[in-house]
C-alpha positions as CSV (number, residue, x, y, z in Angstrom):
1,M,0.1,-0.2,0.3
2,A,1.6,3.7,-1.1
3,A,2.3,5.7,1.5
4,I,-0.5,8.6,1.9
5,P,2.1,11.7,1.6
6,L,2.4,14.4,4.2
7,I,0.7,17.5,3.9
8,R,2.2,20.4,6.3
9,R,-0.1,23.6,7.5
10,S,1.1,26.7,9.2
11,A,-0.4,28.0,12.4
12,L,-2.4,30.3,10.0
13,H,-4.1,27.7,8.5
14,A,-7.7,28.1,9.8
15,F,-7.4,31.7,9.0
16,H,-6.5,31.0,5.5
17,L,-8.9,28.2,5.1
18,A,-11.6,30.4,5.9
19,E,-10.7,33.1,3.7
20,A,-8.8,31.9,0.9
21,S,-8.6,29.7,-2.4
22,M,-5.9,27.0,-1.1
23,I,-3.5,24.9,-2.9
24,E,-0.8,22.5,-2.5
25,D,2.4,24.0,-2.8
26,H,5.8,22.1,-1.6
27,G,4.2,19.9,0.4
28,W,2.2,22.8,2.2
29,Q,-1.8,23.6,2.2
30,C,-0.9,26.8,0.9
31,A,-3.5,30.4,0.4
32,D,-3.4,30.7,-3.5
33,S,-5.4,34.2,-3.2
34,Y,-8.1,36.2,-1.4
35,G,-10.7,36.9,-3.9
36,S,-8.8,39.3,-6.3
37,V,-5.4,38.9,-7.0
38,D,-5.5,42.3,-8.8
39,A,-6.1,43.9,-5.6
40,E,-3.5,42.2,-3.6
41,V,-1.1,43.2,-5.8
42,Q,-2.3,46.7,-5.4
43,A,-2.2,46.5,-1.5
44,I,1.6,45.9,-1.7
45,R,2.3,48.7,-4.5
46,E,0.1,51.1,-2.8
47,Q,-0.3,50.3,1.4
48,V,0.7,47.2,2.8
49,G,-0.1,43.3,2.3
50,L,0.4,40.5,4.8
51,S,1.4,37.1,3.7
52,D,2.4,33.8,5.2
53,I,5.7,32.4,4.4
54,S,5.7,29.7,7.0
55,P,6.7,26.5,4.7
56,L,10.1,28.6,4.0
57,A,12.7,26.3,5.2
58,K,14.8,27.3,8.0
59,L,17.6,25.6,8.9
60,D,19.0,26.6,12.8
61,I,23.0,26.7,12.9
62,Q,25.4,27.0,15.9
63,G,29.0,26.8,17.1
64,N,32.5,28.0,17.5
65,D,33.1,30.4,14.4
66,V,30.1,29.6,12.4
67,F,30.5,32.3,9.9
68,A,34.3,31.3,9.5
69,S,33.5,27.5,8.8
70,L,30.5,27.8,6.8
71,G,32.6,30.3,4.6
72,Q,35.2,27.4,4.5
73,K,33.4,24.5,4.2
74,L,30.5,25.9,1.8
75,S,33.1,28.2,-0.2
76,L,30.3,30.9,0.3
77,G,33.2,33.6,0.7
78,L,34.2,33.2,-2.9
79,S,30.3,32.8,-4.2
80,L,29.4,35.6,-2.3
81,G,32.7,37.3,-3.4
82,I,32.3,38.3,0.4
83,S,34.5,37.6,3.2
84,L,32.0,35.8,5.6
85,E,34.0,35.9,8.6
86,T,33.3,39.9,8.8
87,V,30.0,39.9,8.5
88,P,28.3,41.4,11.1
89,V,25.6,40.4,13.8
90,G,22.3,41.7,12.5
91,R,23.3,41.5,8.8
92,T,21.8,39.0,5.8
93,V,24.0,37.6,3.2
94,R,22.1,36.1,-0.2
95,V,23.3,32.4,-0.6
96,P,23.3,31.6,-4.6
97,A,21.8,28.8,-5.3
98,Q,25.1,26.9,-6.5
99,A,26.2,26.9,-3.1
100,L,23.3,25.3,-1.9
101,Q,23.5,22.7,-5.0
102,L,20.0,24.1,-5.7
103,D,17.8,24.9,-8.6
104,A,19.0,28.2,-10.1
105,Q,16.3,30.2,-9.0
106,A,16.2,29.1,-5.1
107,S,18.6,31.5,-3.5
108,G,19.2,31.6,0.0
109,L,19.2,33.7,3.0
110,L,21.8,33.9,5.7
111,C,21.3,35.9,8.9
112,S,23.7,36.4,11.3
113,L,22.1,36.2,15.1
114,A,25.1,36.1,16.8
115,R,28.9,35.6,16.5
116,N,27.8,31.5,16.9
117,H,24.4,31.7,15.5
118,A,22.8,31.7,12.1
119,R,19.7,31.1,10.6
120,L,19.8,29.8,7.0
121,I,16.6,30.2,5.1
122,S,15.8,28.8,1.7
123,P,12.9,28.3,-0.4
124,P,10.1,25.6,0.6
125,G,10.5,22.2,0.0
126,T,14.3,22.5,0.3
127,A,14.8,22.2,3.7
128,N,15.9,18.3,3.3
129,A,18.5,18.9,0.6
130,V,20.1,22.2,2.2
131,H,20.5,20.5,5.7
132,T,22.4,17.3,3.6
133,R,24.1,19.6,1.7
134,V,25.5,21.5,4.7
135,E,25.9,18.2,6.9
136,S,27.8,16.2,4.2
137,V,30.2,18.9,3.5
138,I,31.0,19.5,7.3
139,Q,31.5,15.9,7.6
140,Q,34.0,15.9,4.9
141,T,36.0,18.7,6.5
142,A,38.5,17.7,9.3
143,D,39.2,20.3,11.6
144,S,38.4,21.6,15.0
145,A,35.4,23.8,14.4
146,C,32.1,22.1,15.9
147,V,28.7,23.1,13.7
148,H,25.4,22.3,15.1
149,L,22.3,21.8,12.5
150,T,19.0,21.7,13.2
151,D,15.8,21.8,10.8
152,V,13.4,24.5,12.9
153,T,11.1,24.5,9.4
154,S,7.9,23.8,11.6
155,N,9.2,25.5,14.7
156,F,8.7,29.0,13.5
157,T,5.7,30.7,11.8
158,A,6.8,33.3,9.4
159,V,5.0,36.2,7.9
160,Q,6.0,38.3,4.9
161,L,4.8,42.3,5.2
162,A,5.1,44.3,1.4
163,G,4.2,47.8,0.4
164,P,5.2,51.4,1.3
165,H,3.7,51.5,4.4
166,S,5.3,48.2,6.0
167,R,7.6,50.1,8.0
168,D,4.8,52.3,9.4
169,L,3.0,49.1,10.4
170,L,6.1,47.3,12.2
171,R,6.5,50.4,14.3
172,K,3.2,50.2,15.7
173,L,4.4,46.7,17.6
174,T,7.9,46.8,18.2
175,A,10.8,49.1,19.3
176,L,13.1,48.0,17.3
177,D,14.8,50.6,14.9
178,L,13.7,50.2,12.0
179,R,14.8,53.8,10.0
180,P,16.3,53.3,6.5
181,A,19.9,54.4,7.8
182,Q,19.8,52.0,10.9
183,F,17.6,49.1,9.0
184,P,18.7,48.6,5.0
185,D,17.8,46.3,2.5
186,L,19.4,42.6,4.4
187,S,18.8,43.6,7.9
188,C,17.7,41.6,10.6
189,A,17.3,42.0,14.5
190,Q,15.6,39.9,17.2
191,G,13.3,41.8,19.6
192,S,9.9,42.2,21.1
193,L,6.9,42.4,18.7
194,A,3.4,42.2,19.9
195,H,4.9,41.4,23.2
196,V,6.1,38.2,21.6
197,H,10.0,37.7,20.9
198,A,10.3,37.8,17.1
199,L,13.4,38.1,14.7
200,V,12.9,40.7,11.9
201,L,14.9,40.5,8.6
202,R,14.4,43.0,5.9
203,A,14.0,41.3,2.3
204,D,12.8,44.1,-0.2
205,I,11.1,42.5,-3.3
206,Q,12.4,44.3,-6.3
207,T,11.9,47.8,-5.9
208,H,8.9,46.6,-2.9
209,L,9.7,47.3,0.6
210,A,9.4,44.2,2.5
211,Y,10.1,42.5,6.3
212,Q,9.8,38.9,7.4
213,V,8.9,38.4,10.6
214,Y,9.6,34.8,12.5
215,C,8.2,33.7,16.0
216,G,7.3,30.6,17.6
217,R,4.8,28.7,16.1
218,E,2.4,28.8,19.4
219,F,2.6,32.8,18.9
220,G,1.6,32.9,14.5
221,A,-1.9,33.4,15.3
222,H,-1.4,36.2,17.9
223,V,0.9,37.9,15.7
224,W,-0.9,37.7,12.5
225,D,-4.1,39.2,14.2
226,A,-2.0,42.1,15.8
227,L,-0.6,42.7,12.6
228,L,-4.4,43.0,10.7
229,D,-5.5,45.1,13.5
230,A,-2.5,47.3,13.6
231,G,-2.8,47.6,9.7
232,Q,-6.7,48.8,9.1
233,E,-5.7,52.5,9.4
234,F,-2.9,51.3,6.4
235,G,-5.5,49.0,3.8
236,T,-3.6,46.1,5.0
237,R,-4.9,43.1,3.1
238,P,-3.5,39.2,3.0
239,F,-2.4,37.8,-0.1
240,G,-1.2,34.7,-1.1
241,L,0.9,32.6,-4.2
242,A,-0.8,34.1,-6.7
243,A,0.2,37.7,-6.0
244,Q,3.6,36.4,-5.1
245,R,4.1,34.7,-8.5
246,Q,3.3,38.5,-9.7
247,L,5.7,40.5,-7.8
248,H,9.0,38.1,-8.7
249,T,8.3,38.1,-12.9
């Protein structure tokens, strides 16, 4: 008897099921649209759009001199044209697909959370491949570095805010300094958001201002509701995968 494929659901599944048309994507049940894709795209361009991006793969990486180890073992420094040893805490670097041995469009984001702690975020459905890639290269390298990898994809709810008022919305819920000069594109910081510990990452989508918020799965619905409530004055509306596809074309 053939095994039934595992279909994952985010912590926000109940909201999506009541409001959106649903599709299966990379083993997850996801919101495709909330009625009008054009209206969702317009909100992103003119106000704020809110999307559930929990299916993104998330790999937690900890160890002594973790960035030096990654730069050496994955050759990321060469691929990125920089030295990972110099990446400061609070910055994020884009990891090209070839460094992770993924499809050409499947690049990743490596967030520097502390000198011994990083989080690697990659497209949905790549968690096993990225974990295997990083782990295998580390095991092949005989040195004194000790690096630990943990797949935390299902541990966190991830929400994306996109649009010109995204910063204004977030500033209602967090004391993190999100001013452009202090928090440019590819910045990250941890702090309280809606009274919940969260990681906030700025990752603009082409010309659109955009942020990603990561919190514990158990707080996902609370953070989502807080963002929707605080975003009413900005015309915030949810958007799904159909609008995402338009933004990236």
